[in-house]
C-alpha positions in Angstrom: 29.8 -54.8 -3.9 28.1 -53.8 -0.6 30.3 -53.1 2.4 28.3 -54.3 5.3 28.5 -52.8 8.8 30.0 -55.2 11.4 27.6 -56.7 13.9 29.7 -55.7 17.0 29.1 -52.0 16.7 28.8 -50.3 20.1 25.3 -49.4 21.2 26.3 -45.7 21.4 27.0 -45.7 17.6 23.8 -47.6 16.9 21.9 -44.9 18.9 23.6 -42.2 16.8 22.6 -43.9 13.6 19.0 -44.3 14.8 18.8 -40.6 15.7 20.0 -39.6 12.2 17.6 -42.0 10.6 14.8 -40.4 12.6 15.9 -37.0 11.3 15.9 -38.2 7.7 12.5 -39.8 8.2 11.1 -36.5 9.4 12.6 -34.6 6.4 11.8 -37.0 3.6 9.0 -39.4 4.5 7.0 -37.8 7.3 5.2 -35.3 5.0 3.8 -38.0 2.8 3.0 -40.4 5.6 1.3 -37.9 7.9 -0.7 -36.6 4.9 -1.9 -40.0 3.9 -2.6 -41.0 7.5 -4.7 -37.9 8.0 -6.7 -38.5 4.7 -7.6 -42.1 5.6 -8.3 -41.2 9.2 -11.1 -38.9 8.0 -13.0 -42.0 6.9 -12.4 -43.9 10.2 -13.5 -43.6 13.8 -10.6 -41.1 14.3 -12.4 -38.6 12.1 -13.6 -36.4 15.1 -10.0 -36.1 16.4 -8.7 -35.2 13.0 -11.4 -32.5 12.6 -10.4 -31.2 16.0 -6.8 -31.1 14.9 -7.7 -29.2 11.8 -9.6 -26.7 13.9 -6.5 -26.3 16.1 -4.2 -25.7 13.1 -6.5 -23.1 11.8 -6.5 -21.4 15.2 -2.7 -21.7 15.3 -2.1 -20.7 11.7 -0.3 -17.5 12.6 2.3 -19.0 14.9 4.9 -19.6 12.2 4.7 -15.9 11.4 4.8 -14.7 15.0 8.0 -16.3 16.4 7.0 -20.0 16.4 6.7 -21.9 19.7 10.1 -23.5 20.6 9.7 -26.4 23.0 12.6 -26.8 25.5 11.8 -30.6 25.9 12.0 -31.2 22.2 15.1 -29.0 21.6 17.0 -30.5 24.5 15.9 -34.1 23.9 18.6 -36.7 24.2 18.0 -37.8 20.6 19.7 -34.7 19.3 22.8 -35.3 21.3 23.1 -38.7 19.6 22.3 -36.9 16.3 25.2 -34.4 16.8 27.6 -37.1 17.9 27.0 -39.1 14.7 29.0 -36.7 12.5 30.0 -35.0 14.9 28.6 -31.5 14.9 30.4 -28.7 16.7 29.7 -25.0 17.3 32.6 -22.5 17.4 32.2 -18.9 18.7 34.6 -16.3 17.4 32.9 -13.3 19.2 30.1 -12.6 21.7 26.6 -11.7 20.6 25.4 -9.1 23.2 21.8 -9.9 24.1 20.7 -6.2 23.9 20.7 -6.5 20.1 18.8 -8.7 17.6 20.6 -10.5 14.9 20.2 -12.0 11.4 22.6 -14.9 11.0 23.5 -15.8 7.4 24.2 -19.5 7.2 26.4 -21.0 4.5 26.5 -23.3 2.6 23.0 -24.8 2.3 24.1 -28.4 1.7 21.4 -31.0 1.1 19.6 -30.7 4.4 21.4 -27.8 6.2 22.3 -30.2 9.0 24.9 -27.9 10.7 22.4 -25.1 10.8 19.6 -27.4 12.1 21.8 -28.8 14.8 22.7 -25.4 16.3 19.5 -23.4 15.7 16.8 -26.1 16.1 18.3 -28.1 18.9 20.6 -27.6 21.8 22.9 -30.5 20.7 25.8 -28.1 20.1 25.1 -26.0 23.1 23.9 -22.8 21.4 22.3 -21.3 24.5 25.4 -21.9 26.6 27.7 -20.6 23.9 25.6 -17.4 23.4 23.7 -16.8 26.7 20.7 -14.6 26.4 20.2 -15.3 22.7 17.1 -17.0 21.4 17.7 -18.8 18.1 15.0 -19.1 15.4 15.5 -20.7 12.0 13.8 -19.5 8.8 12.3 -22.2 6.6 9.9 -22.5 3.7 6.2 -21.9 4.4 5.5 -25.4 3.0 7.2 -26.9 6.0 4.1 -26.0 8.0 1.6 -27.5 5.6 1.9 -31.1 6.7 -0.3 -32.3 9.5 1.4 -33.3 12.8 4.8 -32.7 11.3 4.2 -29.0 11.5 4.1 -29.3 15.3 7.7 -30.7 15.2 8.9 -27.9 13.0 7.3 -25.3 15.2 8.7 -26.9 18.4 12.1 -26.8 16.8 11.9 -23.0 16.7 11.3 -22.5 13.0 9.5 -19.5 11.4 8.2 -19.1 7.9 10.5 -17.4 5.3 8.1 -14.5 4.6 9.6 -11.1 5.2 6.5 -10.4 7.4 7.5 -13.3 9.6 11.0 -12.2 10.1 9.8 -8.6 10.6 7.4 -9.7 13.3 10.1 -11.4 15.3 12.7 -8.5 14.9 10.2 -5.8 15.8 9.2 -7.2 19.1 10.3 -5.2 22.2 12.3 -8.0 23.6 15.9 -8.2 22.3 18.3 -11.0 22.0 16.8 -12.9 19.0 19.0 -14.5 16.4 17.2 -15.3 13.2 19.1 -17.9 11.1 18.7 -17.7 7.4 20.2 -20.3 5.0 20.8 -17.6 2.4 21.7 -19.8 -0.6 18.4 -21.6 -0.5 17.1 -24.2 -2.9 19.4 -23.2 -5.8 22.5 -23.6 -3.7 21.4 -27.1 -2.6 22.0 -28.1 -6.2 25.7 -27.3 -5.7 26.1 -29.4 -2.6 28.9 -31.8 -3.2 32.2 -32.5 -1.4 34.8 -29.7 -1.6 32.5 -27.3 -3.5 32.7 -23.8 -2.2 30.3 -22.0 -4.5 27.7 -19.9 -2.8 24.6 -18.3 -4.2 24.8 -14.9 -2.5 25.5 -12.0 -4.9 21.8 -11.5 -5.7 20.5 -12.4 -2.2 20.0 -9.0 -0.6 16.6 -9.4 1.0 18.1 -10.3 4.3 20.3 -7.2 4.1 17.3 -5.0 3.6 15.5 -6.6 6.5 18.6 -6.1 8.8 18.6 -2.4 7.9 14.9 -2.0 8.3 14.8 -3.5 11.8 18.3 -2.6 13.0 19.3 -6.2 13.3 23.1 -6.8 13.4 24.4 -9.2 10.7 26.4 -12.3 11.6 28.1 -14.5 9.0 28.2 -18.2 9.7 29.9 -21.0 7.8 29.3 -24.7 8.3 32.7 -26.4 7.4 32.1 -29.9 6.2 28.4 -29.5 5.3 28.9 -30.5 1.7 30.9 -33.6 2.6 28.1 -35.6 4.1 26.4 -36.5 0.8 27.3 -37.0 -2.8 25.1 -35.8 -5.6 24.4 -37.1 -9.1 26.3 -35.1 -11.7 24.1 -32.0 -12.4 26.5 -29.2 -13.2 25.0 -26.2 -15.0 24.1 -26.9 -18.6 23.3 -30.6 -18.1 19.8 -31.9 -18.9 19.3 -32.9 -15.2 20.2 -29.4 -14.0 17.8 -27.8 -16.5 15.0 -30.1 -15.3 15.8 -29.3 -11.6 15.9 -25.5 -12.3 12.5 -25.7 -14.0 11.1 -27.7 -11.1 12.4 -25.1 -8.7 10.8 -22.2 -10.7 7.4 -23.9 -10.6 7.4 -25.4 -7.0 9.8 -23.1 -5.2 12.3 -25.8 -4.1 14.8 -27.9 -5.9 15.0 -31.8 -5.9 18.7 -32.7 -5.5 19.3 -36.3 -6.3 21.7 -37.2 -3.6 23.1 -40.4 -2.0 25.1 -41.4 1.0 25.5 -44.6 2.9 22.9 -47.2 4.0 21.7 -48.0 7.5 23.4 -51.4 7.7 26.0 -51.0 5.0 28.4 -48.3 3.9 28.1 -48.4 0.2 24.9 -46.6 -0.9 21.8 -45.2 0.8 20.0 -42.1 2.1 21.9 -41.8 5.3 24.6 -39.1 5.5 28.3 -40.1 5.8 30.0 -39.6 9.2 31.9 -36.5 8.3 32.5 -33.7 10.9 30.5 -30.4 10.5 31.9 -27.4 12.4 29.6 -24.4 12.5 31.8 -21.3 13.0 29.9 -18.1 14.0 31.6 -14.9 13.0 31.7 -11.5 14.7 28.5 -9.4 14.4 28.4 -6.5 12.0 26.7 -3.5 13.6 23.7 -2.2 11.7 21.9 1.1 12.2 18.2 1.0 11.8 16.8 2.6 8.6 13.2 1.9 7.9 13.6 2.9 4.2 17.1 1.9 3.1 18.3 3.0 -0.4 19.7 0.6 -2.9 23.2 2.0 -2.3 22.9 1.4 1.4 21.8 -2.2 0.8 24.6 -2.8 -1.7 27.2 -1.3 0.7 26.1 -3.4 3.6 25.9 -6.5 1.4 29.5 -6.0 0.2 30.6 -5.6 3.9 28.8 -8.8 4.8 30.4 -10.7 1.9 33.9 -9.5 2.9 33.3 -10.6 6.5 32.1 -14.0 5.3 35.1 -14.5 3.0 37.4 -13.4 5.9 35.8 -15.9 8.2 36.2 -18.7 5.7 39.9 -17.9 5.0 40.8 -17.7 8.7 39.3 -21.1 9.5 39.5 -23.2 6.4 42.8 -25.0 7.1 41.6 -26.0 10.5 38.9 -28.2 8.9 40.8 -30.0 6.1 40.2 -27.4 3.4 43.3 -26.5 1.3 45.0 -23.2 1.8 44.4 -22.3 -1.9 40.6 -23.0 -1.7 38.5 -19.9 -2.5 34.9 -19.1 -1.5 33.1 -18.3 -4.8 30.2 -16.0 -4.5 27.8 -15.8 -7.4 
């Protein structure tokens, strides 16, 4: 039986729900809608404008590889404040990030949408710039996020860059310091493990970001989003099930995984595509100094990777009980 939301909900909470619905729309529906709109517009009086837009995107094609184009108006828009208050989202600093260095921030876990990471790196809703003055946040995302017309402009305005090593290198090799590149390390495979109270991370074989840190002398920063996996449930898909086999094959072919998730509805609390109102606290750990080495050896990469994993586990253990995680819960790295 559906549990309907009451009619006398305060306008503030309605605004929060609307902002999250807007986010979900951008993530799930906008790619298809904008693509279809563009296709049909080519056969309408809007055709000259669409062709002009295509010319612009061709001219602008290298922007996702060269540091993106963060828009202050978009990142500081009031809608993101409502978005953050819905869960709510919170950013916690455990140490300063001196602006004379560049950083690669490893974000864990992926979750379904990586909402904690998005809130801090793609908006100012959690006050990233105030918390870390002098640091410019950029978030790595799949190149396919820049394929969809019009939506690509929102992704670029949020401060996203493509996940090519070249893109990250372009940002970290610029003379200006104080850049923090956020990477959701677990990626699409980890999204398939996103369920409440699951602490399994896909990290043991993810060493590309370590090599990039060494190559460009970017300090490493572990970051954990407590509560990220609690905002959605996922259809049973543990390893070995038929669904998981299909999802894995899909990922191997298309480069991303299709988690079958569910949360609450817009006007009812029983079932839907809206996330549950569960707090997400993004805790940023202390930076790990990295000396630049343009040609790091496998041993050097493995050593720094082990140091990073230890720092992440330490961060998790020091803060887990503050965010309703049992004392005996362990972070499982595979």
